[in-house]
C-alpha positions, 0 to 999 in steps of 0.5 A: 586626648585626655579632656573630655576623657574620664581617666581611670584612677590609680590605686588608694592606699588601702589597695597598696602593699610594701614590697610591691614592685614595679621594672620600667625599661627605658631607651634613652634616644636623641630625639627624647633629649631634644625634646626635652631641651627644646621644652626646657630651652636648656642648651648646656653642652654637657648634653650635646655637645660632643667637643665640649663633652670630650673635655670634661670628666664625662667624655661624651655628653650625658643625658639631663638628670632632671630628664631622668628624674621625669622618667621616674615621676612619670612611671609614679604618675602612671603606674605606682601608685598611679593617675591621681597621685601626687609626690610630696617629697624626693630625694635622687642621688646620680650615681654615675652618668647616664649617656645617650642611647643607653637602656636603663632599667628602673626598678621600683619597690613599695617600701614603707605605708603611712596609712595616718599621713596617707603617704607611701614611700616608694625607692627608684634603681636605676641600672645600666646596661653594664649591671651598673647603679646610676641612680638611687631615689626615694619619693614620698608619694599620697595616692589618689584621693577623692572625697566621696561627695566630690564624685560625680557629674561635676568631675565627669571631665577630669 
C-alpha cells in the first residue's frame, strides 16, 4: 500500500555523478500488453491482430511505443534518481519494432548534471535479444527536491 506509508525518496542531485549507470531487463508478456491496451482503450490492430500485422512492414504485432516509454519513465521514477523525481523533457527514437515476448535490456546512464537548474540528463539505450538497438532516448529529470521547511508531520503520508 502506497498511501499511509512513508516512502523513501530517491537521490538528490548532490548525490548523483555523471557516468553512473543502471541496467534493467524486461520481458514483454501478453498480460502486460493486454493490461496496457485495456487501461488506455487502445484498439490499434497493429498491437494485437496477427492477421492485420502480417500485412504490414512489421509482419507481426508490435509492442505499443508508449508502453515502452512507460517502462523507461518508471525506471527513472523507481531507481534513477528515484521516488520524488520528475521528468521535464524526453526525446525518444524507436529505431526498430519491439515484438511480443521480446526480452529488452534497457541501459540508463547519467550523462550530464546541471546543479544550477537542478537537472540531470539521462540517456537510455534499449537492446533486443539479437543485440540490436531498438530504442534510444534522452530524459531531462529533476531529482527529488524537498524544502527543509516542509519536512515533518505534514508530509508523513506521502
